[in-house]
MARVEX-460792 format. One record per residue (C-alpha): x, y, z; residue number from 1; residue in three letters. Coordinates in Angstrom, 1 decimal. Each point is the difference from the previous one (the first is absolute). Example, Ala and Ser with C-alpha at 12.3 -4.5 7.8 and 13.67 -1.06 7.14 Angstrom:
BEGIN
<pt xx="12.3" yy="-4.5" zz="7.8" n="1" res="Ala"/>
<pt xx="1.4" yy="3.4" zz="-0.7" n="2" res="Ser"/>
***
This chain:
BEGIN
<pt xx="21.3" yy="-19.4" zz="1.6" n="1" res="Leu"/>
<pt xx="-1.7" yy="0.0" zz="-3.4" n="2" res="Arg"/>
<pt xx="2.0" yy="-1.5" zz="-2.9" n="3" res="Thr"/>
<pt xx="-1.8" yy="1.8" zz="-2.8" n="4" res="Ser"/>
<pt xx="0.0" yy="3.6" zz="1.1" n="5" res="Val"/>
<pt xx="0.0" yy="2.5" zz="-2.9" n="6" res="Pro"/>
<pt xx="3.1" yy="2.2" zz="-0.1" n="7" res="Pro"/>
<pt xx="-0.4" yy="3.3" zz="1.9" n="8" res="Met"/>
<pt xx="-0.6" yy="2.9" zz="-2.5" n="9" res="Pro"/>
<pt xx="3.0" yy="2.3" zz="0.1" n="10" res="Arg"/>
<pt xx="1.4" yy="3.1" zz="-1.5" n="11" res="Arg"/>
<pt xx="2.7" yy="-0.4" zz="-2.6" n="12" res="Ser"/>
<pt xx="3.1" yy="2.1" zz="-0.1" n="13" res="Thr"/>
<pt xx="0.8" yy="-1.1" zz="-3.5" n="14" res="Gly"/>
<pt xx="-2.1" yy="-0.4" zz="-3.1" n="15" res="Thr"/>
<pt xx="-3.7" yy="-0.9" zz="0.3" n="16" res="Ala"/>
<pt xx="-0.5" yy="-3.6" zz="1.1" n="17" res="Glu"/>
<pt xx="-3.0" yy="-2.4" zz="0.1" n="18" res="Ala"/>
<pt xx="-0.7" yy="-1.8" zz="3.2" n="19" res="Val"/>
<pt xx="-2.1" yy="-3.2" zz="-0.5" n="20" res="Val"/>
<pt xx="-2.6" yy="-0.4" zz="2.8" n="21" res="Val"/>
<pt xx="-0.8" yy="-3.7" zz="0.4" n="22" res="Gln"/>
<pt xx="-3.1" yy="-0.6" zz="2.1" n="23" res="Pro"/>
<pt xx="0.3" yy="-2.5" zz="2.8" n="24" res="Pro"/>
<pt xx="-0.3" yy="-3.6" zz="-1.0" n="25" res="Gly"/>
<pt xx="1.0" yy="0.5" zz="-3.7" n="26" res="Glu"/>
<pt xx="3.0" yy="-1.8" zz="-1.4" n="27" res="Ser"/>
<pt xx="3.3" yy="1.9" zz="-0.5" n="28" res="Ser"/>
<pt xx="1.1" yy="-2.5" zz="-2.7" n="29" res="Asn"/>
<pt xx="1.3" yy="2.0" zz="-3.1" n="30" res="Pro"/>
<pt xx="-2.0" yy="-2.4" zz="-2.2" n="31" res="Ala"/>
<pt xx="-3.1" yy="1.7" zz="1.4" n="32" res="His"/>
<pt xx="1.1" yy="3.5" zz="-0.9" n="33" res="Ala"/>
<pt xx="-2.0" yy="-0.1" zz="-3.2" n="34" res="Gln"/>
<pt xx="-3.1" yy="0.2" zz="2.1" n="35" res="His"/>
<pt xx="1.0" yy="3.2" zz="1.6" n="36" res="Ser"/>
<pt xx="-2.2" yy="3.0" zz="-0.9" n="37" res="Thr"/>
<pt xx="1.0" yy="3.6" zz="-0.6" n="38" res="Ala"/>
<pt xx="-1.8" yy="1.0" zz="3.2" n="39" res="Ser"/>
<pt xx="2.5" yy="-2.1" zz="2.0" n="40" res="Ser"/>
<pt xx="2.9" yy="2.3" zz="-1.0" n="41" res="Leu"/>
<pt xx="0.5" yy="3.0" zz="2.2" n="42" res="Leu"/>
<pt xx="2.4" yy="2.5" zz="-1.7" n="43" res="Pro"/>
<pt xx="1.9" yy="2.2" zz="2.4" n="44" res="Trp"/>
<pt xx="1.6" yy="3.1" zz="-1.6" n="45" res="Pro"/>
<pt xx="3.5" yy="1.3" zz="0.8" n="46" res="Lys"/>
<pt xx="0.2" yy="2.0" zz="3.2" n="47" res="Ala"/>
<pt xx="2.6" yy="1.2" zz="2.4" n="48" res="Glu"/>
<pt xx="0.0" yy="-1.4" zz="3.5" n="49" res="Leu"/>
<pt xx="-1.6" yy="2.7" zz="2.2" n="50" res="Pro"/>
<pt xx="2.0" yy="1.5" zz="2.8" n="51" res="Lys"/>
<pt xx="-2.9" yy="-0.5" zz="2.5" n="52" res="Asn"/>
<pt xx="-2.6" yy="-2.7" zz="0.2" n="53" res="Phe"/>
<pt xx="-3.1" yy="1.2" zz="-1.9" n="54" res="Glu"/>
<pt xx="-2.9" yy="-1.6" zz="1.7" n="55" res="Ala"/>
<pt xx="-2.5" yy="1.6" zz="-2.4" n="56" res="Ala"/>
<pt xx="1.3" yy="-2.0" zz="-2.9" n="57" res="Thr"/>
<pt xx="1.5" yy="-3.1" zz="1.7" n="58" res="Ala"/>
<pt xx="-3.0" yy="-1.0" zz="2.1" n="59" res="Glu"/>
<pt xx="-2.6" yy="-0.1" zz="-2.8" n="60" res="Pro"/>
<pt xx="2.5" yy="-2.0" zz="-2.1" n="61" res="Arg"/>
<pt xx="0.6" yy="-2.5" zz="2.8" n="62" res="Ile"/>
<pt xx="-3.7" yy="-0.3" zz="0.8" n="63" res="Tyr"/>
<pt xx="-0.9" yy="-0.7" zz="-3.6" n="64" res="Gln"/>
<pt xx="2.6" yy="-2.8" zz="0.0" n="65" res="Trp"/>
<pt xx="-1.6" yy="-1.5" zz="3.1" n="66" res="Trp"/>
<pt xx="-3.4" yy="0.0" zz="-1.7" n="67" res="Gln"/>
<pt xx="1.4" yy="-1.5" zz="-3.2" n="68" res="Gln"/>
<pt xx="1.5" yy="-2.8" zz="2.0" n="69" res="Cys"/>
<pt xx="-3.3" yy="-0.8" zz="1.6" n="70" res="Gly"/>
<pt xx="1.3" yy="0.4" zz="3.5" n="71" res="Tyr"/>
<pt xx="-3.3" yy="1.5" zz="1.3" n="72" res="Phe"/>
<pt xx="-2.1" yy="-2.9" zz="-1.1" n="73" res="Lys"/>
<pt xx="-0.6" yy="-3.1" zz="2.1" n="74" res="Pro"/>
<pt xx="2.3" yy="-2.8" zz="-1.0" n="75" res="Gln"/>
<pt xx="-1.9" yy="-3.1" zz="-1.0" n="76" res="Glu"/>
<pt xx="2.8" yy="-2.3" zz="1.1" n="77" res="Asp"/>
<pt xx="0.4" yy="1.7" zz="3.4" n="78" res="Ala"/>
<pt xx="-0.2" yy="-2.8" zz="2.7" n="79" res="Pro"/>
<pt xx="-1.5" yy="2.1" zz="2.7" n="80" res="Gly"/>
<pt xx="-3.6" yy="0.8" zz="0.9" n="81" res="Glu"/>
<pt xx="-1.7" yy="2.9" zz="-1.9" n="82" res="Pro"/>
<pt xx="0.3" yy="3.4" zz="1.5" n="83" res="Tyr"/>
<pt xx="-2.3" yy="2.8" zz="-1.3" n="84" res="Val"/>
<pt xx="-0.3" yy="3.7" zz="1.0" n="85" res="Ile"/>
<pt xx="-2.7" yy="2.2" zz="-1.4" n="86" res="Thr"/>
<pt xx="1.1" yy="3.6" zz="-0.1" n="87" res="Met"/>
<pt xx="-2.3" yy="2.5" zz="1.9" n="88" res="Pro"/>
<pt xx="-1.0" yy="1.9" zz="-3.1" n="89" res="Pro"/>
<pt xx="1.1" yy="3.7" zz="0.1" n="90" res="Pro"/>
<pt xx="-2.4" yy="2.5" zz="-1.5" n="91" res="Asn"/>
<pt xx="0.4" yy="0.3" zz="-3.8" n="92" res="Val"/>
<pt xx="-0.1" yy="3.8" zz="0.3" n="93" res="Thr"/>
<pt xx="2.7" yy="0.2" zz="2.6" n="94" res="Gly"/>
<pt xx="3.7" yy="0.4" zz="0.3" n="95" res="Arg"/>
<pt xx="2.2" yy="-2.1" zz="2.2" n="96" res="Leu"/>
<pt xx="0.6" yy="1.2" zz="3.6" n="97" res="His"/>
<pt xx="1.8" yy="-1.4" zz="3.0" n="98" res="Met"/>
<pt xx="-2.8" yy="-2.4" zz="0.8" n="99" res="Gly"/>
<pt xx="0.2" yy="-1.6" zz="-3.4" n="100" res="His"/>
<pt xx="3.8" yy="-0.2" zz="0.2" n="101" res="Ala"/>
<pt xx="-0.3" yy="-1.7" zz="3.4" n="102" res="Met"/>
<pt xx="-2.4" yy="-2.7" zz="-1.1" n="103" res="Phe"/>
<pt xx="1.8" yy="-0.6" zz="-3.3" n="104" res="Ala"/>
<pt xx="3.3" yy="-0.4" zz="1.8" n="105" res="Thr"/>
<pt xx="-1.4" yy="-2.4" zz="2.5" n="106" res="Leu"/>
<pt xx="-1.9" yy="-2.1" zz="-2.5" n="107" res="Gln"/>
<pt xx="3.0" yy="-0.1" zz="-2.3" n="108" res="Asp"/>
<pt xx="2.2" yy="-1.3" zz="2.8" n="109" res="Val"/>
<pt xx="-2.6" yy="-2.7" zz="0.8" n="110" res="Met"/>
<pt xx="-0.5" yy="-1.1" zz="-3.7" n="111" res="Ile"/>
<pt xx="3.8" yy="-0.1" zz="-0.7" n="112" res="Arg"/>
<pt xx="0.6" yy="-2.0" zz="3.1" n="113" res="Thr"/>
<pt xx="-2.6" yy="-2.5" zz="-1.0" n="114" res="Ala"/>
<pt xx="1.6" yy="-0.3" zz="-3.5" n="115" res="Arg"/>
<pt xx="3.4" yy="-0.7" zz="1.6" n="116" res="Met"/>
<pt xx="-1.6" yy="-2.6" zz="2.2" n="117" res="Gln"/>
<pt xx="-1.0" yy="-1.9" zz="-3.2" n="118" res="Gly"/>
<pt xx="-3.8" yy="0.8" zz="0.3" n="119" res="Arg"/>
<pt xx="-2.3" yy="0.8" zz="-2.9" n="120" res="Lys"/>
<pt xx="-0.2" yy="3.7" zz="0.8" n="121" res="Ala"/>
<pt xx="-2.4" yy="2.4" zz="-1.6" n="122" res="Leu"/>
<pt xx="-0.6" yy="3.7" zz="0.7" n="123" res="Trp"/>
<pt xx="-3.1" yy="1.2" zz="-1.7" n="124" res="Val"/>
<pt xx="-0.1" yy="3.7" zz="-0.8" n="125" res="Pro"/>
<pt xx="-3.0" yy="2.2" zz="-0.6" n="126" res="Gly"/>
<pt xx="-1.6" yy="3.5" zz="0.3" n="127" res="Thr"/>
<pt xx="-3.2" yy="1.1" zz="1.5" n="128" res="Asp"/>
<pt xx="-2.6" yy="2.1" zz="-2.0" n="129" res="His"/>
<pt xx="-0.3" yy="2.5" zz="2.9" n="130" res="Ala"/>
<pt xx="-3.5" yy="1.0" zz="-1.1" n="131" res="Gly"/>
<pt xx="-0.4" yy="3.4" zz="1.7" n="132" res="Ile"/>
<pt xx="3.6" yy="1.1" zz="-0.7" n="133" res="Ala"/>
<pt xx="-0.2" yy="-1.0" zz="-3.6" n="134" res="Thr"/>
<pt xx="-3.4" yy="1.6" zz="-0.5" n="135" res="Gln"/>
<pt xx="1.4" yy="3.2" zz="1.5" n="136" res="Ser"/>
<pt xx="3.0" yy="0.0" zz="-2.3" n="137" res="Val"/>
<pt xx="-2.1" yy="-0.6" zz="-3.1" n="138" res="Val"/>
<pt xx="-2.6" yy="2.6" zz="1.1" n="139" res="Asp"/>
<pt xx="2.8" yy="2.7" zz="0.2" n="140" res="Lys"/>
<pt xx="1.3" yy="-1.1" zz="-3.5" n="141" res="Met"/>
<pt xx="-3.5" yy="0.3" zz="-1.5" n="142" res="Leu"/>
<pt xx="-0.6" yy="3.4" zz="1.7" n="143" res="Ala"/>
<pt xx="3.0" yy="1.4" zz="-1.8" n="144" res="Lys"/>
<pt xx="-1.7" yy="-1.1" zz="-3.2" n="145" res="Gln"/>
<pt xx="-3.3" yy="1.7" zz="1.0" n="146" res="Gly"/>
<pt xx="-1.8" yy="-3.3" zz="0.5" n="147" res="Val"/>
<pt xx="-1.6" yy="-1.4" zz="3.2" n="148" res="Ser"/>
<pt xx="-0.7" yy="-3.6" zz="1.1" n="149" res="Arg"/>
<pt xx="-3.7" yy="0.7" zz="0.2" n="150" res="Ala"/>
<pt xx="-0.1" yy="1.3" zz="-3.6" n="151" res="Asp"/>
<pt xx="1.8" yy="-3.2" zz="-1.4" n="152" res="Met"/>
<pt xx="-2.1" yy="-2.6" zz="1.7" n="153" res="Gly"/>
<pt xx="1.2" yy="-3.1" zz="1.9" n="154" res="Arg"/>
<pt xx="1.2" yy="-2.2" zz="-2.9" n="155" res="Glu"/>
<pt xx="1.9" yy="2.8" zz="-1.8" n="156" res="Ala"/>
<pt xx="1.6" yy="1.0" zz="3.3" n="157" res="Phe"/>
<pt xx="1.1" yy="-3.6" zz="0.8" n="158" res="Ile"/>
<pt xx="1.5" yy="-0.2" zz="-3.5" n="159" res="Glu"/>
<pt xx="2.0" yy="3.2" zz="0.8" n="160" res="Lys"/>
<pt xx="1.2" yy="-1.5" zz="3.2" n="161" res="Val"/>
<pt xx="1.3" yy="-3.1" zz="-1.8" n="162" res="Trp"/>
<pt xx="1.8" yy="2.2" zz="-2.5" n="163" res="Glu"/>
<pt xx="1.7" yy="1.9" zz="2.8" n="164" res="Trp"/>
<pt xx="1.0" yy="-3.2" zz="1.7" n="165" res="Lys"/>
<pt xx="1.6" yy="-1.4" zz="-3.2" n="166" res="His"/>
<pt xx="1.9" yy="3.2" zz="-0.7" n="167" res="Glu"/>
<pt xx="1.1" yy="1.0" zz="3.5" n="168" res="Tyr"/>
<pt xx="-0.7" yy="-2.9" zz="2.4" n="169" res="Gly"/>
<pt xx="3.3" yy="-1.9" zz="-0.4" n="170" res="Gly"/>
<pt xx="2.3" yy="2.5" zz="1.7" n="171" res="Phe"/>
<pt xx="-0.1" yy="-1.6" zz="3.5" n="172" res="Ile"/>
<pt xx="0.7" yy="-3.4" zz="-1.5" n="173" res="Ser"/>
<pt xx="3.1" yy="1.4" zz="-1.7" n="174" res="Glu"/>
<pt xx="1.1" yy="1.5" zz="3.4" n="175" res="Gln"/>
<pt xx="-0.3" yy="-3.4" zz="1.6" n="176" res="Leu"/>
<pt xx="2.2" yy="-1.4" zz="-2.8" n="177" res="Arg"/>
<pt xx="2.6" yy="2.7" zz="0.8" n="178" res="Arg"/>
<pt xx="0.0" yy="-1.1" zz="3.6" n="179" res="Leu"/>
<pt xx="1.0" yy="-3.5" zz="-1.2" n="180" res="Gly"/>
<pt xx="-3.2" yy="-1.7" zz="1.0" n="181" res="Ala"/>
<pt xx="0.3" yy="-3.6" zz="-1.3" n="182" res="Ser"/>
<pt xx="-3.6" yy="-0.5" zz="-1.0" n="183" res="Cys"/>
<pt xx="-1.3" yy="-2.2" zz="-2.8" n="184" res="Asp"/>
<pt xx="-1.1" yy="2.9" zz="-2.1" n="185" res="Trp"/>
<pt xx="-1.7" yy="-2.3" zz="-2.6" n="186" res="Asp"/>
<pt xx="-2.6" yy="-0.7" zz="2.7" n="187" res="Arg"/>
<pt xx="-0.7" yy="3.7" zz="0.9" n="188" res="Glu"/>
<pt xx="-3.7" yy="0.7" zz="0.7" n="189" res="Arg"/>
<pt xx="-2.2" yy="3.0" zz="0.3" n="190" res="Phe"/>
<pt xx="-3.0" yy="-0.1" zz="2.4" n="191" res="Thr"/>
<pt xx="-2.5" yy="0.8" zz="-2.8" n="192" res="Leu"/>
<pt xx="1.4" yy="-2.7" zz="-2.3" n="193" res="Asp"/>
<pt xx="-2.7" yy="-2.3" zz="-1.3" n="194" res="Glu"/>
<pt xx="-0.2" yy="-3.1" zz="2.2" n="195" res="Gly"/>
<pt xx="1.9" yy="1.6" zz="2.9" n="196" res="Leu"/>
<pt xx="-2.8" yy="2.6" zz="0.4" n="197" res="Ser"/>
<pt xx="-2.5" yy="-2.8" zz="0.1" n="198" res="Gly"/>
<pt xx="2.0" yy="-1.8" zz="2.7" n="199" res="Ala"/>
<pt xx="-0.1" yy="3.2" zz="2.1" n="200" res="Val"/>
<pt xx="-3.8" yy="0.3" zz="-0.3" n="201" res="Ala"/>
<pt xx="-0.4" yy="-3.7" zz="0.9" n="202" res="Glu"/>
<pt xx="2.2" yy="0.4" zz="3.1" n="203" res="Ala"/>
<pt xx="-2.1" yy="3.0" zz="1.2" n="204" res="Phe"/>
<pt xx="-3.2" yy="-1.9" zz="-0.7" n="205" res="Met"/>
<pt xx="1.2" yy="-3.0" zz="2.1" n="206" res="Arg"/>
<pt xx="1.0" yy="2.3" zz="2.9" n="207" res="Leu"/>
<pt xx="-3.3" yy="1.7" zz="-0.1" n="208" res="His"/>
<pt xx="-2.0" yy="-3.3" zz="0.0" n="209" res="Ser"/>
<pt xx="2.0" yy="-1.1" zz="3.1" n="210" res="Lys"/>
<pt xx="-0.8" yy="3.3" zz="1.8" n="211" res="Gly"/>
<pt xx="3.7" yy="1.0" zz="0.1" n="212" res="Leu"/>
<pt xx="-0.6" yy="3.3" zz="-1.8" n="213" res="Ile"/>
<pt xx="-3.2" yy="2.1" zz="0.0" n="214" res="Tyr"/>
<pt xx="-1.4" yy="3.4" zz="-0.8" n="215" res="Arg"/>
<pt xx="-0.4" yy="2.2" zz="3.0" n="216" res="Gly"/>
<pt xx="-0.8" yy="3.5" zz="1.0" n="217" res="Thr"/>
<pt xx="3.0" yy="2.2" zz="0.9" n="218" res="Tyr"/>
<pt xx="1.7" yy="3.3" zz="-0.6" n="219" res="Met"/>
<pt xx="1.7" yy="0.2" zz="-3.4" n="220" res="Val"/>
<pt xx="2.2" yy="2.6" zz="-1.8" n="221" res="Asn"/>
<pt xx="-2.2" yy="1.1" zz="-2.8" n="222" res="Trp"/>
<pt xx="1.5" yy="1.7" zz="-3.1" n="223" res="Ser"/>
<pt xx="-2.5" yy="2.3" zz="-1.8" n="224" res="Pro"/>
<pt xx="2.3" yy="0.1" zz="-3.0" n="225" res="Ala"/>
<pt xx="0.4" yy="-3.7" zz="-0.4" n="226" res="Leu"/>
<pt xx="-3.5" yy="-0.8" zz="1.2" n="227" res="Gly"/>
<pt xx="1.1" yy="-2.9" zz="2.2" n="228" res="Thr"/>
<pt xx="1.6" yy="-0.8" zz="3.4" n="229" res="Ala"/>
<pt xx="3.7" yy="0.0" zz="0.3" n="230" res="Val"/>
<pt xx="2.4" yy="-1.5" zz="2.6" n="231" res="Ser"/>
<pt xx="1.7" yy="1.9" zz="2.8" n="232" res="Asp"/>
<pt xx="3.2" yy="-0.3" zz="-2.1" n="233" res="Leu"/>
<pt xx="-1.5" yy="2.1" zz="-2.7" n="234" res="Glu"/>
<pt xx="-1.0" yy="2.9" zz="2.3" n="235" res="Val"/>
<pt xx="2.0" yy="3.1" zz="0.7" n="236" res="Asp"/>
<pt xx="-1.1" yy="1.5" zz="3.4" n="237" res="Tyr"/>
<pt xx="-0.2" yy="3.7" zz="0.6" n="238" res="Thr"/>
<pt xx="-1.2" yy="2.1" zz="3.0" n="239" res="Asp"/>
<pt xx="-3.0" yy="2.2" zz="-0.9" n="240" res="Glu"/>
<pt xx="-1.9" yy="2.4" zz="2.3" n="241" res="Pro"/>
<pt xx="-3.6" yy="-1.2" zz="0.5" n="242" res="Gly"/>
<pt xx="-2.6" yy="-1.6" zz="2.1" n="243" res="Phe"/>
<pt xx="-1.5" yy="-3.5" zz="0.4" n="244" res="Leu"/>
<pt xx="-3.5" yy="1.3" zz="-0.6" n="245" res="Tyr"/>
***
């Protein structure tokens, strides 16, 4: 058990109180109190004890405490071997579904087990740019404004995509937090981040040079609206009367 765990934030049934959150490793000596900052005081207002457990308010409060304690970061003094999991990045345009809940639960169990075994455990989170899906969402947004992607040009459209990502792209990460995923969120990455995007291009170039991937001729799902091929997952099939000639 840790000996310098910050006190658990709690609701007060009396007057407002201030709970001092002491990061792991810092001294609890009163002589060092003068070095405390205002940001280390968490005031909790007067509140009645609810009749039922209110997960919507309790879980975010507890999760924030976990993060403040640094429990999701690899412990430098851990005696065991490093243990790292890279999250399969969900689409930045998406919402969590059962598949996300399943992988998040399994990986969370694995990473927490490694921590309890004394290993330097790190779970790296991230999101995927989901090029076609993101382009489609931004296209629809621009259409409502009476503007098209072709009219704007490539550079202006990319700028709009980044604006959309910064404004709306964090929803799925917040959902993962609500699930209790114990990721090191300070290391969160996006597949188009500078450096990371270059690493992806380098990986594909190496695969191509080794003949492991290649450009072939085959049937594709062509989207006239998007002007590109889309995967089978992006296609809605319908039965239409017609002929093959």
